[in-house]
MILUM-622706 format. One record per residue (C-alpha): x, y, z. Coordinates in steps of 0.25 Angstrom, whole numbers, padded with zeros to 4 digits, always signed. Layout:
N
XYZ ...
This chain:
772
+0023+0074-0107 +0010+0068-0110 +0012+0054-0117 +0000+0046-0121 -0002+0031-0124 -0014+0023-0128 -0020+0022-0115 -0016+0034-0106 -0006+0046-0105 +0005+0052-0097 +0004+0067-0093 +0009+0075-0082 -0001+0078-0070 +0002+0092-0066 -0008+0093-0055 -0006+0091-0040 -0011+0078-0033 -0025+0078-0028 -0034+0090-0031 -0043+0090-0044 -0036+0079-0050 -0039+0070-0039 -0054+0074-0039 -0055+0072-0054 -0049+0058-0053 -0058+0055-0041 -0070+0059-0050 -0065+0050-0061 -0064+0038-0051 -0078+0040-0046 -0083+0040-0060 -0075+0028-0064 -0080+0020-0052 -0094+0025-0055 -0096+0029-0040 -0110+0034-0039 -0114+0046-0032 -0120+0038-0020 -0106+0033-0017 -0098+0046-0019 -0101+0049-0004 -0092+0038-0001 -0080+0047-0003 -0084+0056+0008 -0084+0044+0018 -0070+0040+0016 -0062+0040+0029 -0074+0046+0037 -0078+0042+0051 -0091+0035+0045 -0085+0031+0032 -0074+0022+0026 -0059+0022+0026 -0054+0025+0012 -0051+0011+0005 -0039+0018-0001 -0026+0021+0006 -0022+0020+0021 -0019+0035+0023 -0026+0040+0035 -0036+0051+0037 -0038+0061+0047 -0045+0054+0059 -0054+0047+0050 -0064+0059+0052 -0059+0069+0042 -0068+0075+0031 -0067+0069+0017 -0053+0068+0013 -0052+0067-0003 -0043+0056-0008 -0042+0052-0022 -0037+0038-0018 -0048+0036-0008 -0059+0040-0018 -0054+0031-0029 -0054+0019-0018 -0068+0023-0014 -0073+0024-0028 -0067+0011-0031 -0076+0005-0020 -0088+0013-0023 -0088+0011-0038 -0102+0007-0044 -0095-0003-0053 -0097-0018-0050 -0089-0030-0053 -0100-0040-0052 -0101-0055-0056 -0105-0051-0070 -0091-0045-0072 -0084-0058-0069 -0095-0066-0077 -0091-0058-0089 -0076-0059-0087 -0066-0070-0085 -0055-0068-0076 -0045-0068-0088 -0053-0056-0094 -0053-0048-0081 -0038-0050-0080 -0037-0043-0093 -0043-0030-0087 -0033-0020-0080 -0033-0017-0065 -0041-0004-0068 -0052-0012-0076 -0053-0022-0065 -0055-0011-0055 -0066-0004-0063 -0076-0016-0063 -0080-0011-0049 -0084-0018-0036 -0085-0033-0035 -0099-0037-0030 -0099-0053-0028 -0089-0064-0024 -0083-0071-0035 -0076-0084-0037 -0067-0088-0049 -0072-0099-0059 -0060-0105-0066 -0069-0111-0077 -0074-0098-0082 -0062-0089-0077 -0073-0080-0070 -0076-0075-0057 -0090-0080-0053 -0099-0076-0041 -0098-0084-0028 -0106-0084-0015 -0098-0078-0003 -0100-0091+0005 -0094-0099-0007 -0083-0089-0008 -0079-0091+0007 -0080-0106+0006 -0071-0106-0006 -0060-0098+0002 -0062-0107+0014 -0061-0120+0006 -0048-0115-0001 -0042-0110+0013 -0045-0123+0020 -0040-0132+0009 -0026-0126+0010 -0015-0135+0016 -0010-0123+0024 -0016-0109+0027 -0003-0103+0022 -0007-0107+0008 -0017-0095+0009 -0014-0080+0008 -0023-0069+0013 -0020-0055+0006 -0025-0042+0012 -0027-0029+0006 -0026-0016+0014 -0041-0013+0011 -0045-0023+0021 -0050-0017+0034 -0045-0021+0048 -0057-0029+0051 -0055-0038+0038 -0040-0039+0039 -0041-0043+0053 -0051-0054+0051 -0043-0058+0038 -0030-0060+0046 -0038-0068+0057 -0045-0077+0047 -0031-0080+0040 -0023-0082+0052 -0034-0091+0058 -0033-0099+0044 -0018-0100+0047 -0009-0091+0039 -0003-0077+0039 -0003-0076+0024 -0007-0061+0024 -0001-0055+0011 -0007-0040+0011 -0005-0027+0004 +0005-0022+0015 +0015-0033+0009 +0015-0025-0004 +0015-0010+0002 +0020-0006+0016 +0025-0019+0021 +0039-0013+0022 +0033-0003+0032 +0026-0014+0040 +0039-0022+0040 +0050-0011+0041 +0044-0001+0052 +0042-0012+0063 +0057-0014+0063 +0060+0001+0065 +0048+0007+0073 +0040-0005+0077 +0028-0005+0069 +0025-0005+0054 +0016+0007+0054 +0017+0022+0052 +0019+0031+0064 +0011+0044+0060 -0003+0049+0059 -0009+0059+0051 -0007+0069+0062 +0008+0068+0060 +0007+0074+0046 +0002+0087+0052 +0015+0088+0060 +0026+0082+0051 +0037+0091+0046 +0041+0082+0035 +0034+0070+0027 +0043+0061+0019 +0035+0053+0009 +0042+0040+0004 +0037+0032-0008 +0022+0037-0007 +0012+0044-0017 +0001+0049-0008 -0007+0057-0018 -0010+0043-0025 -0009+0033-0014 -0013+0041-0002 -0020+0054-0006 -0025+0058+0008 -0011+0059+0012 -0009+0070+0003 -0018+0079+0012 -0009+0077+0023 +0004+0080+0015 -0003+0092+0009 -0005+0098+0023 +0009+0094+0027 +0015+0101+0015 +0006+0114+0017 +0011+0115+0032 +0026+0114+0027 +0029+0099+0030 +0040+0094+0021 +0035+0083+0012 +0045+0074+0005 +0041+0064-0006 +0051+0053-0007 +0047+0045-0019 +0053+0041-0033 +0040+0048-0039 +0037+0062-0037 +0022+0060-0034 +0012+0071-0038 +0005+0071-0024 +0018+0074-0017 +0020+0086-0026 +0007+0093-0026 -0006+0090-0020 -0020+0097-0021 -0029+0093-0010 -0043+0090-0015 -0048+0094-0001 -0042+0108-0002 -0051+0118-0008 -0040+0128-0010 -0031+0119-0018 -0042+0113-0026 -0048+0127-0030 -0035+0133-0032 -0029+0121-0039 -0017+0122-0030 -0009+0111-0023 +0000+0108-0011 +0015+0105-0014 +0017+0092-0005 +0032+0087-0005 +0043+0097-0002 +0053+0087-0007 +0053+0075-0017 +0064+0064-0016 +0064+0053-0027 +0072+0041-0023 +0074+0030-0033 +0065+0018-0031 +0070+0010-0019 +0079+0022-0014 +0071+0026-0002 +0079+0018+0008 +0092+0024+0003 +0085+0038+0003 +0080+0036+0018 +0093+0031+0022 +0100+0043+0016 +0091+0053+0024 +0094+0045+0036 +0109+0045+0034 +0109+0060+0031 +0101+0062+0044 +0112+0055+0052 +0123+0063+0045 +0116+0076+0048 +0114+0071+0063 +0129+0068+0063 +0132+0082+0058 +0123+0088+0068 +0130+0081+0080 +0144+0085+0075 +0140+0100+0074 +0132+0100+0087 +0118+0103+0079 +0105+0096+0083 +0104+0082+0080 +0097+0077+0067 +0093+0064+0073 +0082+0063+0084 +0092+0057+0094 +0081+0056+0105 +0072+0048+0097 +0083+0039+0092 +0088+0036+0106 +0075+0034+0113 +0067+0027+0102 +0077+0019+0093 +0087+0009+0091 +0097+0006+0080 +0101+0021+0077 +0116+0019+0078 +0117+0008+0068 +0107+0015+0059 +0115+0028+0059 +0128+0021+0057 +0122+0014+0045 +0118+0028+0039 +0131+0034+0042 +0138+0023+0034 +0128+0023+0022 +0133+0028+0009 +0127+0041+0003 +0131+0036-0011 +0122+0023-0008 +0110+0031-0003 +0110+0041-0014 +0111+0030-0025 +0101+0021-0019 +0091+0032-0016 +0092+0039-0029 +0091+0052-0021 +0101+0064-0022 +0109+0068-0009 +0103+0082-0010 +0089+0076-0009 +0092+0067+0003 +0098+0079+0010 +0085+0087+0008 +0077+0075+0012 +0085+0074+0025 +0084+0089+0028 +0069+0088+0027 +0069+0076+0036 +0078+0081+0047 +0072+0095+0047 +0058+0090+0050 +0054+0088+0064 +0043+0078+0060 +0044+0069+0048 +0034+0058+0043 +0039+0048+0033 +0028+0042+0024 +0030+0031+0014 +0023+0022+0004 +0026+0010-0004 +0037+0018-0011 +0045+0014+0001 +0040+0000+0004 +0040-0008-0009 +0055-0009-0010 +0065-0020-0007 +0071-0012+0004 +0057-0006+0009 +0058-0011+0023 +0072-0005+0025 +0067+0008+0019 +0055+0009+0029 +0065+0006+0040 +0075+0017+0035 +0064+0027+0034 +0060+0023+0049 +0074+0025+0053 +0075+0039+0046 +0062+0043+0054 +0068+0038+0067 +0081+0046+0065 +0073+0059+0069 +0062+0053+0077 +0051+0054+0067 +0043+0042+0073 +0033+0044+0084 +0034+0059+0083 +0021+0068+0079 +0022+0072+0065 +0032+0061+0061 +0033+0047+0058 +0032+0035+0048 +0021+0035+0039 +0019+0023+0030 +0008+0026+0020 +0000+0013+0018 -0008+0010+0005 -0021+0003+0007 -0031+0008+0017 -0029-0003+0028 -0016-0010+0024 -0011-0005+0038 -0023-0010+0045 -0023-0024+0039 -0009-0026+0044 -0012-0021+0058 -0023-0031+0060 -0015-0043+0055 -0014-0044+0040 +0001-0048+0042 +0008-0060+0036 +0019-0058+0047 +0010-0057+0060 +0017-0055+0073 +0016-0065+0084 +0009-0055+0093 -0002-0053+0083 -0004-0068+0081 -0004-0071+0096 -0015-0061+0098 -0023-0067+0086 -0021-0080+0093 -0026-0075+0107 -0038-0068+0101 -0043-0078+0091 -0038-0091+0097 -0030-0097+0085 -0016-0099+0082 -0012-0090+0071 -0001-0093+0061 +0012-0088+0065 +0020-0089+0052 +0022-0077+0043 +0013-0077+0031 +0014-0073+0016 +0015-0058+0012 +0011-0054-0002 +0024-0058-0009 +0025-0072-0002 +0010-0075-0004 +0012-0073-0019 +0025-0082-0019 +0017-0092-0011 +0006-0092-0021 +0016-0094-0033 +0022-0106-0025 +0009-0112-0022 +0010-0110-0007 -0002-0101-0007 -0015-0105-0012 -0026-0096-0007 -0025-0081-0008 -0036-0072-0002 -0035-0057-0004 -0043-0047+0005 -0043-0036-0004 -0032-0031-0013 -0027-0035-0027 -0016-0044-0024 -0013-0048-0039 -0010-0034-0043 -0004-0029-0030 +0007-0039-0029 +0021-0040-0036 +0025-0049-0047 +0011-0050-0053 +0014-0062-0062 +0019-0071-0050 +0008-0065-0041 -0003-0069-0051 +0003-0083-0053 +0002-0085-0038 -0012-0080-0036 -0016-0089-0048 -0010-0101-0041 -0019-0099-0029 -0030-0109-0026 -0039-0097-0022 -0038-0082-0022 -0048-0073-0015 -0050-0058-0016 -0058-0049-0008 -0060-0037-0016 -0069-0025-0020 -0066-0024-0034 -0060-0033-0045 -0045-0033-0046 -0033-0041-0053 -0032-0051-0041 -0045-0057-0043 -0041-0061-0057 -0028-0067-0053 -0034-0078-0045 -0032-0092-0040 -0039-0105-0044 -0051-0101-0035 -0053-0086-0033 -0063-0077-0026 -0066-0062-0027 -0074-0058-0014 -0080-0044-0015 -0079-0035-0003 -0085-0022+0002 -0077-0010+0001 -0073+0000+0012 -0083+0010+0007 -0095+0000+0008 -0104-0003+0020 -0100-0015+0026 -0113-0021+0033 -0112-0033+0041 -0125-0038+0047 -0131-0025+0045 -0120-0017+0052 -0110-0008+0044 -0096-0012+0048 -0083-0003+0048 -0069-0008+0045 -0056-0002+0050 -0043+0002+0044 -0030+0007+0048 -0023+0018+0040 -0008+0021+0038 -0008+0028+0051 -0014+0018+0059 -0028+0024+0061 -0039+0014+0062 -0053+0018+0058 -0066+0012+0054 -0073+0013+0040 -0087+0011+0036 -0092+0010+0021 -0103+0018+0016 -0106+0012+0002 -0116+0001+0000 -0108-0012-0004 -0105-0013-0019 -0112-0027-0019 -0121-0034-0009 -0112-0046-0010 -0100-0040-0004 -0093-0044+0009 -0084-0035+0017 -0070-0039+0018 -0072-0043+0033 -0084-0052+0030 -0076-0059+0018 -0064-0062+0028 -0074-0067+0039 -0081-0076+0029 -0068-0081+0023 -0063-0084+0038 -0076-0091+0042 -0077-0100+0029 -0062-0104+0031 -0061-0105+0046 -0075-0105+0052 -0079-0097+0064 -0075-0105+0076 -0064-0096+0080 -0069-0082+0074 -0083-0078+0071 -0079-0072+0058 -0094-0069+0054 -0096-0061+0067 -0083-0052+0063 -0088-0050+0049 -0101-0045+0055 -0095-0035+0064 -0081-0029+0061 -0080-0024+0076 -0078-0038+0080 -0066-0039+0071 -0061-0026+0077 -0062-0032+0091 -0054-0043+0086 -0043-0034+0081 -0043-0027+0094 -0040-0040+0101 -0028-0043+0092 -0022-0029+0091 -0021-0021+0104 -0020-0008+0096 -0034-0010+0091 -0040-0009+0105 -0054-0004+0106 -0054-0005+0091 -0069-0004+0088 -0071+0008+0098 -0059+0016+0093 -0061+0014+0078 -0076+0019+0080 -0070+0033+0084 -0069+0043+0073 -0055+0042+0066 -0053+0028+0072 -0040+0026+0080 -0025+0025+0078 -0017+0012+0080 -0005+0014+0089 +0008+0014+0081 +0019+0012+0092 +0030+0019+0084 +0022+0032+0083 +0023+0032+0098 +0037+0029+0098 +0035+0015+0103 +0044+0005+0095 +0039-0009+0094 +0052-0015+0090 +0061-0025+0096 +0070-0014+0102 +0058-0006+0107 +0063+0006+0099 +0063+0011+0084 +0074+0004+0077 +0083+0010+0067 +0087+0000+0056 +0099-0001+0047 +0096-0004+0033 +0106-0004+0022 +0104+0001+0007 +0102-0011-0001 +0110-0010-0014 +0107-0024-0019 +0092-0024-0022 +0086-0030-0034 +0086-0016-0041 +0101-0015-0038 +0103-0029-0044 +0095-0026-0056 +0101-0013-0059 +0115-0019-0059 +0110-0028-0070 +0102-0018-0078 +0108-0004-0075 +0100+0008-0077 +0089+0001-0085 +0085-0005-0072 +0074+0003-0066 +0066+0002-0052 +0051+0002-0053 +0041+0006-0043 +0026+0002-0044 +0016+0013-0040 +0001+0016-0040 -0005+0026-0050 -0014+0037-0045 -0027+0029-0050 -0023+0017-0042 -0024+0012-0028 -0015-0001-0025 -0019-0010-0036 -0033-0003-0039 -0032+0005-0052 -0043+0016-0051 -0038+0022-0064 -0027+0024-0074 -0021+0037-0071 -0010+0041-0062 -0012+0056-0064 -0001+0061-0054 +0009+0054-0062 +0003+0058-0075 -0002+0045-0080 -0016+0044-0086 -0023+0031-0091 -0010+0022-0089 -0004+0013-0079 +0007+0005-0086 +0017+0016-0085 +0032+0017-0080 +0037+0030-0073 +0051+0032-0077 +0062+0043-0076 +0065+0049-0090 +0080+0047-0089 +0077+0032-0087 +0068+0032-0099 +0079+0039-0107 +0090+0029-0102 +0081+0017-0106 +0077+0023-0119 +0063+0025-0116 +0054+0037-0117 +0041+0041-0110 +0029+0034-0116 +0037+0022-0120 +0031+0008-0115 +0040-0001-0108 +0039-0015-0101 +0045-0016-0087 +0052-0028-0082 +0057-0030-0068 +0071-0036-0065 +0072-0047-0054 +0081-0058-0052 +0071-0070-0053 +0071-0071-0068 +0056-0067-0069 +0053-0057-0080 +0043-0047-0074 +0038-0037-0085 +0027-0027-0086 +0024-0022-0100 +0019-0009-0107 +0022+0003-0097 +0022+0017-0102 +0035+0025-0098 +0032+0038-0090 +0043+0048-0088 +0042+0052-0073 +0050+0058-0061 +0055+0046-0055 +0070+0043-0051 +0079+0037-0062 +0079+0021-0062 +0065+0021-0056 +0051+0019-0063 +0037+0018-0058 +0025+0010-0063 +0011+0006-0058 +0007-0006-0051 +0001-0016-0052 +0006-0015-0067 +0020-0017-0063 +0018-0027-0051 +0023-0038-0061 +0037-0032-0060 +0038-0034-0045 +0045-0047-0042 +0038-0055-0031 +0051-0057-0024 +0055-0042-0024 +0050-0038-0010 +0054-0029+0001 +0064-0035+0011 +0057-0037+0024 +0043-0033+0019 +0040-0042+0006 +0034-0030-0001 +0035-0031-0016 +0046-0021-0021 +0036-0013-0030 +0044+0000-0029 +0057-0006-0033 +0056-0015-0045 +0068-0016-0054 +0063-0015-0069 +0068-0013-0083 +0060-0006-0094 +0058-0012-0108 +0052-0007-0121 +0037-0012-0120 +0036-0025-0128 +0022-0023-0132 +0020-0008-0132 +0009-0002-0124 +0002-0011-0114 -0011-0007-0109 
C-alpha cells in the first residue's frame, strides 16, 4: 500500500517496536545533530548515579543505579542538547524574524544550540546580542512599570529542575502574582484535579516494583514505545511472565503489539520480539468514560449475581467498608445506567466489555496506566475519577502490585508542581511560604494556560516570561494565541534552542540561552547538581558532564535568581547566594515542604528518595478521611454531540498526537515509522469506511476545519489522507500542525485542559492541492 507524494511516502512498517530500527534511527539522529565522538560517552551517563537525568520523559529508572538503559527517545533528547551545531548571533544577523518564521519547526530545531542572549530590534526585525545585565534590567523595568503584578504571567516547562522551579515561584509570589501557566495545564491537569477528590492526592500510587507483581496492566490512551520507551522494558518483562496487558486506545500502536528489546542479545541476534498486549480495545474518541463505567457496571452486576447464588463476592467489600465512602450511591447509579447508552457512547461492543471485565475481576493485582488519551477531553476529570472508582471497587489502591499510574510527559513536570508551580495554591502552602520568607504571598488564584492567552488577547496581561518550553506551538487556537503574544509589551523565553515562540514575540522580546541538563553547571567553581521528581515520586540528583555549548550560557537557576534580584532586590532573599549554591535552595524547599526533610542528605544517596504518597499507604487526605466514590453521569450534550446533530456522519472527531520523531513540540525528524509515515507530517489517519462515505480515497489531500459555536472559522490546509485502523468517526493528526483547530474555549470541565483529543472537524477537498 505504498503511496508517494512529492515530499514523502506512506508504507507499512512490518517490524516490531524497538530493536534494530531504533538503533538505526538513533545513529541517524546522532549524525543529523553532528554529535562528535567526544560527546558520545554522554549517552552512557543518562540516569546514572554520577550522571544526569534524561531530559526526555518522566518514566522512572531502577533505583537510578542501573546499567545503561537504551531509550531511543532519551538518545534523541540528549543528541539535541549535545549537538555541535550552534545558533550564534550571526544567524540572527543574517535573518529577519519574518524570514525565520518561514522555516518549519524542524528547520528551526536544526540551527542548533543558542549561544548568546538576544534582544529584538523592531527597526531591523532582527534579534541582536545583548549583555546579560542589560537583559535583566529590561525585564525588571517592564515588571516594575506594570500597574498590577497580575498583568504578568510566568510559564514553566517540565524541563525545569526543582531548584529552578522553586526559586521561580518564590520570585513570582514575592513579586505579587500566582499567574503560573505551565505544561501541566495542557497535559495531566485532569489527573491533578480529579484524583484529589477520590484518593486525596493528584499523583500515582505505584512504583516500578509494583510492575513485577501485577497480574494485569490496563493501559489507557498511551503510546509508550514513542513517548516513554523505557516503559517498554517493564511491559516486556510483565508479558514474558504472563501478566495480562490490555491496550485501550483508538489506535493500535505498534509498541503495544510487538517489542524487540535493544538490550536483549537474544532478541537482537535472532531478530525475534515479545508480544506485549493480550487484548486491544479501541473506544471511539471521547468514549473512555463510558467504557470504564460499563466495566464498573458489569462488576456490580457480577457481584449481585455472586451474592444471589452464594458464590464469593466480586467486590472487595472489606476495602470498601474500611477505606471508602459513597459506594452505595455509586452502585445505585451503575445499576440504573443504560447499557444502550454505554455501548453507543463508548463505541465498544458488549463482547469486548465482557472480556475486559473478565480480565479485571480475575486479576488479583491490577495497575491502571494512562496518558493524555484520557486527559485531553471535555469530560477528562470525570473519566479519571471513574477509573479511580473502578480500581477502588476491588481494592487495587494501596496494595503491592496494584494501583494508579498516570504516566507524565516531560522529565520534571510532576516535580515542578510539587515545589509550587501551581496557579491554584493551597492556603497551607502559602502560609508556610509566609512563615519561612517573611512576606504576604498573593492569595487569589492565578491564570492557567488558557486564561493567560485570553488575558493577553483582552489586554489584561502585558508581560509573558517562559521558563523553557515552546508556548506558541504547544497551545491551542494558534491564531488567537499568536495574537495574544504579539500584543504583549514584553515576551521573554529561556531556552536551549530556537523555536517558534521566539518568533511570535511582544513589542520587546528577549531570548535567554541556558545550560542543558547534560552540561556541567559550574557556580563559583563548584559543579552544581539539580533534582527532579519522576512519575512515580522518586527524587534524585543530576550532574551534567559535557562542557557548555557556549561560555555565555547561564543556568536556569542563575537566570531566575538574577531576574529576581534585578526586579526585587536582595533585602528579603539573597538570590545570588542561592544561585551560587543550589543546596541552599534545597534547604529552602525542606523548610516549606515537610516531605522534603533532610533533602540534601537523602538526595545524595544512590537512587535518591521516594516522596511519600499518602494514598499508596491507604491514608486518604480527603474531607471524609476516606477514599471517595464519586457519581458522574454520561454527558450526551457535548460539543461533538451538538455538531453531529447538525452535520451527521460527515462530522468526525479528531485527536492530535505526536509522531515518533517528535517530543512534545520538538521535531527531531519527519518520520513516524511505526505508523508507516516517512518524510511527512501533514497527514490525517482515517478509517477506510469513512473515506468511502465522504467520497475520498487514500492519498487525497484535504483541508480540515473544526466546528465550534463561536462563528470563527478554524482551518488547517493540505493534509494527506492515510488509511488506518482507527474507529469509524475518528481521525488522527499531528500537533502542532493541527493546534489551530482546537478552540481556545474548548477545555476540560474542572481542569481547563485544551480538548486536543476530541475536536469536532469536517474534511474538505484541498483548495490549493498539496501544501508542504
